[in-house]
PLY file of the C-alpha trace (Angstrom):
ply
format ascii 1.0
element vertex 181
property float x
property float y
property float z
element edge 180
property int vertex1
property int vertex2
end_header
-4.42 51.38 99.62
-3.32 53.36 102.67
-0.52 55.08 100.78
-2.20 55.67 97.44
-1.14 59.32 97.62
2.45 58.14 97.15
1.99 57.39 93.48
5.07 58.23 91.44
3.58 61.44 90.11
2.85 62.64 93.63
5.91 61.69 95.63
8.45 64.13 94.21
8.66 66.18 97.42
9.36 63.07 99.50
11.92 61.77 96.99
13.67 65.15 96.88
13.81 65.26 100.69
15.17 61.72 100.99
17.70 62.32 98.23
18.91 65.48 99.98
19.23 63.65 103.29
21.22 60.86 101.64
23.52 63.41 100.03
24.06 65.24 103.32
24.83 62.02 105.20
27.26 60.86 102.53
29.13 64.17 102.58
29.90 64.27 106.28
33.39 65.77 106.54
34.58 63.03 108.90
34.62 60.51 106.05
37.22 62.58 104.24
39.14 63.87 107.26
39.07 60.94 109.68
38.10 57.76 107.80
40.66 57.99 105.03
38.10 58.23 102.23
39.57 60.31 99.42
37.76 63.57 98.79
37.46 62.92 95.06
34.64 62.08 92.69
35.37 58.40 93.31
35.46 58.80 97.09
32.21 60.73 97.10
30.62 58.10 94.86
31.63 55.46 97.43
30.02 57.26 100.35
26.94 58.07 98.27
26.61 54.45 97.15
26.88 53.25 100.73
24.22 55.60 102.07
21.83 55.36 99.12
22.15 51.60 99.04
21.22 51.23 102.71
18.22 53.58 102.52
16.92 52.12 99.28
17.39 48.57 100.57
15.25 49.37 103.61
12.52 51.09 101.62
12.28 48.33 99.02
11.68 45.76 101.77
8.69 47.66 103.12
5.12 46.94 102.01
3.57 48.79 99.08
4.37 51.41 98.00
7.88 50.74 99.36
9.28 49.09 96.22
7.96 51.87 93.96
9.30 54.51 96.32
12.69 52.76 96.35
12.77 52.78 92.54
11.85 56.46 92.42
14.61 57.23 94.91
17.14 55.21 92.91
16.15 57.10 89.78
16.57 60.44 91.60
20.02 59.51 92.92
21.19 58.59 89.43
19.63 61.71 87.89
21.76 63.74 90.29
24.85 61.74 89.38
24.10 62.39 85.71
23.78 66.13 86.36
27.02 66.20 88.36
28.95 64.36 85.65
27.63 66.72 82.99
28.64 69.71 85.10
32.15 68.24 85.30
32.28 68.06 81.53
31.18 64.56 80.60
29.69 64.80 77.13
26.56 63.30 75.67
28.46 60.61 73.78
30.34 59.34 76.84
27.47 59.69 79.31
25.58 56.41 78.65
28.71 54.30 79.08
29.78 56.21 82.20
26.32 55.88 83.76
26.21 52.16 82.96
29.56 51.62 84.68
28.45 53.62 87.71
25.11 51.81 87.94
26.85 48.43 87.77
29.31 49.59 90.42
26.51 50.78 92.66
24.61 47.50 92.30
27.71 45.41 92.97
28.56 47.43 96.06
25.02 47.25 97.36
24.93 43.46 97.03
28.34 43.13 98.71
27.35 45.39 101.62
24.02 43.61 102.09
25.81 40.26 102.16
28.28 41.59 104.71
25.54 43.00 106.91
23.81 39.62 106.98
27.04 37.97 108.16
28.01 40.02 111.23
30.57 37.53 112.50
32.67 37.60 109.35
34.91 40.06 107.56
32.68 40.18 104.46
31.51 43.76 105.07
34.98 45.08 105.94
36.50 43.33 102.92
33.84 44.81 100.62
34.41 48.28 102.06
38.19 47.89 101.77
37.92 46.78 98.16
35.48 49.51 97.11
36.23 52.51 99.31
39.95 52.04 99.89
40.82 50.21 96.68
42.53 47.25 98.36
40.74 44.34 100.00
43.85 43.63 102.08
43.14 46.85 104.01
40.06 45.30 105.63
41.79 45.19 109.01
42.92 48.82 108.89
41.56 51.15 111.55
39.82 53.31 108.94
38.09 50.36 107.31
37.03 48.81 110.61
35.63 52.17 111.71
33.69 52.48 108.44
32.33 48.96 108.95
31.13 49.90 112.45
29.54 53.06 111.05
27.82 51.04 108.31
26.40 48.57 110.83
25.08 51.39 113.03
23.48 53.13 110.07
21.92 49.87 108.90
20.48 49.29 112.39
19.00 52.80 112.44
17.40 52.28 109.04
16.04 48.84 109.97
13.83 50.53 112.58
12.11 52.62 109.91
8.63 52.06 108.52
6.82 53.97 105.78
5.04 56.28 108.20
8.33 57.27 109.82
10.07 57.75 106.49
7.27 60.01 105.29
6.93 62.02 108.49
10.48 62.55 109.72
14.00 62.98 108.45
16.10 59.85 108.08
18.08 58.97 111.19
21.58 60.36 111.14
24.59 58.53 112.46
27.30 61.10 112.94
30.42 59.68 111.35
32.50 61.71 113.80
30.87 59.87 116.74
31.89 56.39 115.61
35.24 55.28 116.94
0 1
1 2
2 3
3 4
4 5
5 6
6 7
7 8
8 9
9 10
10 11
11 12
12 13
13 14
14 15
15 16
16 17
17 18
18 19
19 20
20 21
21 22
22 23
23 24
24 25
25 26
26 27
27 28
28 29
29 30
30 31
31 32
32 33
33 34
34 35
35 36
36 37
37 38
38 39
39 40
40 41
41 42
42 43
43 44
44 45
45 46
46 47
47 48
48 49
49 50
50 51
51 52
52 53
53 54
54 55
55 56
56 57
57 58
58 59
59 60
60 61
61 62
62 63
63 64
64 65
65 66
66 67
67 68
68 69
69 70
70 71
71 72
72 73
73 74
74 75
75 76
76 77
77 78
78 79
79 80
80 81
81 82
82 83
83 84
84 85
85 86
86 87
87 88
88 89
89 90
90 91
91 92
92 93
93 94
94 95
95 96
96 97
97 98
98 99
99 100
100 101
101 102
102 103
103 104
104 105
105 106
106 107
107 108
108 109
109 110
110 111
111 112
112 113
113 114
114 115
115 116
116 117
117 118
118 119
119 120
120 121
121 122
122 123
123 124
124 125
125 126
126 127
127 128
128 129
129 130
130 131
131 132
132 133
133 134
134 135
135 136
136 137
137 138
138 139
139 140
140 141
141 142
142 143
143 144
144 145
145 146
146 147
147 148
148 149
149 150
150 151
151 152
152 153
153 154
154 155
155 156
156 157
157 158
158 159
159 160
160 161
161 162
162 163
163 164
164 165
165 166
166 167
167 168
168 169
169 170
170 171
171 172
172 173
173 174
174 175
175 176
176 177
177 178
178 179
179 180
């Protein structure tokens, strides 16, 4: 196997790098200052879910070891969420339920965004973003939501050009949220 060195026990450095790049992309200030995303735990979860979902989706569609790498990255993202929630005071008793709710939310969002990205001539993506990020599906035509949909499409296109060699050798492509109008 060409990528046998990417076994789970050996890919921690790559996973840590990708996880950091996802976090940095999801925390671009423009989301919270120009896109109308609330700078709260919920708002940050929305931008993290969007970015992680797109990267992980791309990696899991690549040949071996893509699916294993995608699973490792998913695990790392949720380990960081677990740590953040504990630092904010979530206790051991409440943590499993909270993590289950967040994992279900992440999966639902990812499916909705993937569906919307496969239907570029419809409002599916904007409606999913409005429902999840802005809390009201009726806001799908708002300027903020439409801008976030354009950003999401651009980011998806950038990630679609990636292969395993590129992912391993270079940082993930960055779409500057502030550059999308």
